[in-house]
N, C-alpha and C positions, 0 to 999 in steps of 0.2 A: 454348380451341381452339388446335390446331397452327397453325403458320405456313403449311402447304399449305392448311388449310381457310380460314383467314382471307384468304388470297390468291385465293380463288375468284372467278370472274368475277360470280357472282350476288352474293356479299357485296360486293365492290368496287363494283359498280353501286348497290346499296342504300344504300351509304355515300357515294355520289355521286362516286365515282372513275370513271375512264374504262378498263375492262378491254380486254385484247387483241380481244375479239369481244363482240358484244352477246349477253348471257345470256338463255337461254330456259327456261321451264318453263310447264306447262298447268294451269290450275284444273281440278279433278276428273281430273287425268291417273291418278291411283290408281284403276284399275279402268274402269268405264264401257264404252269401245270394245274393250278388250283380250279376245281369245278366251280367253287364260289366266286372266283374272279371271273371265270367266263359268265357267270349268271348276272353278275351286277354289270359287266361291260357290254352286255348284249345290246346291240342298236347303237352305242355310244362310240364315237371315233375316239381313237387313241389320245390325239391332243386335246380333245374336248374334255375327256376324263381327267387329264393332267391339271386342268384348271378349275376342277370342282372340288372344293374343299372337302365335302363329306365323303365323296368317291375316293379322294387320295387317302383320307384318314381309314376309311374301312379296308381298302386294298392293301395298305401298308400293314395293317394289323392282322390280316388273314394268315399269314404264314408265321407269325409269332404265335397266334392261337394253336395253329395246328402243328407246327414242327417243334416249338419250344427252343427256337434258336436264341442265342446270346446277344443278337443285335438285331433291330429292324433297319431296312434300307428304305429310304423315302421312294414312295411311287412317283415316278417322274420319267424324262427321257432327256438325254443331253441336249437336244435341240429346243427344249422349252424356252430357255432365256432368248434364243434367237426369235422364236415365235412372239415372245412377249414383247420385244421392242419394234415388232412390225415386219420381219422378214417374211416374205411370201413363200411359206413352204408347207408340206404336209407330210404325215406318216401314212404311207400307202401299204395297205396289207399286203404281206407277201413280197414286198420290196424293201420298204424302210423309209428314210427320210427323202423327200424329192423336193428339190428347190425349183421355183417358177422360172427365175431368172438367176443362172450362176454368175457369181462374182469373180470377173477376170480383170478389171480396170480400176484405175486409181479413183475415178469418180464414182464408182459404185460403193466406195467404202463409206460413203456419207450415212448410208442407211444403218451402219452398225454403231449407233449411238450408244450412250452409257445405259445402263439398266437401272432404273428408278425403282425404289420401293413400291410405288403405286403399280408398277407393271405387273408385279408378282403377288399382290396382297392375297388372292386366294390360296396360293402356294404357302406363304409365310403363316397364314392364319391355319393351314393345316399342320404345319411343322409344331405350332405352339399347342394346337389340341392333342397332337400325336404325344407330345412330351408328356401332358397331363395323363394320357391314358396309359402310356408304357410305364411309368414309375421307375423301377430300377432296371430296365432294359434301354440300353443307350438306342439312339436314334442316328443314323449314318445319313448324312446329306451328300450330294455329289454334283459333280459338274463334268462336262466333257473336256479332254485336253484341246489346246488350240490347233494342234496338227489335224486330229481327227475331225474336228468341226471345220476346219478350213478345208479338208478334203471333200465333205459333202457340199460345202458352199460353192467350191471351184467346179468339182465334177458335175453337179447338179443332182447327185443321188449317190448311192452305193457303187465303188468300182472295184474291179478285181485287180487291175495293175496300176491305178492312180496315176495313170500317165499325163492327164491334164494338170493335176496337182503338182507333180515333179517338173513338168514343162514350165510352170510359172515359177515355181521355186528356183529352178537353175537358170531361167533366162530373164527374170526380173526380181533378183533378190531384195531390192528395195520395195516393191510393191508387196512381195511376199512377206516381209517383217513387218510392214505397215499393217497388213491384214491380219496376222497373228497377234500383233500387239493390240488391236482393236478387240480381237476375240478374247485375248487374255484377260483384258480389263472387263469384259462382260461376265466370263465366267468366274473371275475373282469376285465380282459384286455379288454375283448369284450365291457363291459359298458362303460370303460373308452374312448375307441377309439370313441363309438358313441357319448358320450358327448363332447368330444374334437373335433368333426366334426359338432356339433351345436345341438345335441338333449337337451331339456330344462328339462326333468324329465326322470326318469328310473324306470321299475318295474321288480322286480325279481318274477318269477313264481315258485312256488313250488307245482305243480299239485297233487304230491302224498304225501305230508307231512301228510294227514290226515289219512293214513296208520298207523302212529306211535301214540304210547301213549305220554303223556306229558314227562314222564320220559326219554323214549327214544329219543324224539325229542331234549330234552335238552342236552343230551349225545352225540347223534349221528348225528344230523344234524345242530341243532342251531350255534355251533361255525363255520361251514364253511359257512352258510348262513350270518352269522355276518360279515366273511371276504369279502365275495362279496359285501355286502352293504357298508363296510368300505373302499372299493377300490375307491369309489368316493365322499367319505366324504369331500375331500378337494375341490370338484369342485362346490360346492354350487347349487345343484341341488336336487330337493325333490326326495325322494326314496320311492317306493310304494313296500310293501311285501304282496304277495297274495297266498293264497292256497285253495284248495277244501276240504271241511269236516274237517276244522281246528278249530271249535269253541272252542274246549278244548286247543287250542294252542295260541289263539289270543294274550294273554299278552307276551307269549315268543317270538312271531313273531315280535311284536312291540319293544320288549327289544333287538332284535337282531340288531337294529339300524335303523329301518325304520322311515320315518316321516309320512307316511299314511299307514294304514293297511287295506289291502282289505279284505272283508268279504263275504263270500258266502251267499245263501239265507236262510240257516238254523238258523241262530240267528238273530233276530232284531236288528237294528243298535244301538238303546239306550241301550240294554243288551250288545251288543258288546262293546260299548264305555265304559261301566263301567267295562267289563273284561280287556279291554286294558289298561286303566288308563290314567291319565292326559298326556298332552304333545303331542298328536298324532291326526292326521285326520284320517277319516275313507273313504272307498270307497265302493261303493255297492248300494243295494244288491237284486235287484228285481230278484225272481225267473224267469230264461229264459222261462220256461213254460208257464208264465203268457202272453208272447208275442203272444201266439196261442190263447188266450181267446177274447172274444168280446172286443172292444174298451173300453166301459163303465168300465168292470171289470179291465182292464190292467190299466187305468188311476187311478182307486180308489186304486189298490195296489200300483201304483207308488206314489200316494199322502202319502200313508201309511209309505212308505220307506223315503219319504223326511221328513215327521214329525218326523219320529223316528231318522233320521239322525240330527236333531236339538240338540240332547243330546251331540253331539260329538263337539269337537273344532273346526272342519272344516269337510265337507262333499261334495264328489265327488260322483255324481250319476252314477251308472254303473249297469249291470245285476251281478248277484251272479255268474256266469261263463260266458262263452263266447257265441256269436252269433252262432247259428247253420245254416247249409245250408237250412234248410226248412223254416227259418223265411221270413216273407214278408218284404221286404225293406219298403214299404209304412207305415206299423205299426210302424217300428222303426223311420221312419221320424215324424210321429204324435207324438210318444212318446218324440222325442226331444223336439218338439213344446210345448207339454204338460208340461214337466220338466221346461222349460224356462220361460214359462208364469204361472207357478203355484203360486197362493196365497192362504194363508189358509182361510177356510170358517169362518166368523165371527159368534160368538156365545158362 
């Protein structure tokens, strides 16, 4: 990395330094709410767009140009590496990932082979091209955490209660750990390829980890998330670990090997920092619903997040979950400007 990139506010905060301003980026900022994203995606299925180098580059760059965020997040989806190795799945509009044949037996694990560089050449080509375009703005690569990916594979799609996932987890722990071990290897390989192509940081998304108790997380999920995070430990890039509804898991998620723990909007950042413990930065955690509120309210809530984030050793401002399609892009632009210019009120 060049000195200019290394000195970026995002990377400084991720490494627990104090940059000149609080850095900000948004989960799911690549696409979603942007009219230019909707225009380029028209008629192109989601997974197809994730394997088209030119489209990935353009969509990743769109929010950087519009919002002025401190980091770009690679346009992709957590199921992309599974699709790349031949798992029969699709992302159905309005539903999410749908797996044609859910995996629930030992024999079915054979399809979860290692991810090879040739499987994702269009994707790593996009990473390399993006690094050239972004210059001093870091690129964040990402992968899904094993528990969340396993839930999709076992359930066959999104689930409210994760009944089939937990049924397998509790009734056949050997199969469960074999399944998550395969997924962890694939996710780790995907992260390494992104970093080797030029990504400056990575984030592991555990969207459904909040469905687990702390004891179950420690037993059935944490070892495999730790394996994914460890897969890039030698590459000297900050590792962010994020989950939804994970207030009771924050310390364990940091302990799995993260440098930065992403926090959803349910736990204030000062309390989150206390739960996580020393040696970690935090990321978050404005309630996404606040973006729909009047500007004065939105900015007041953002100020509260920044102030609470001062309790941590480093803070990256973000939403407590992702950008939604209904959000006003102009509101997000003004939010970035507010965060960058924020100064505490004297008194």
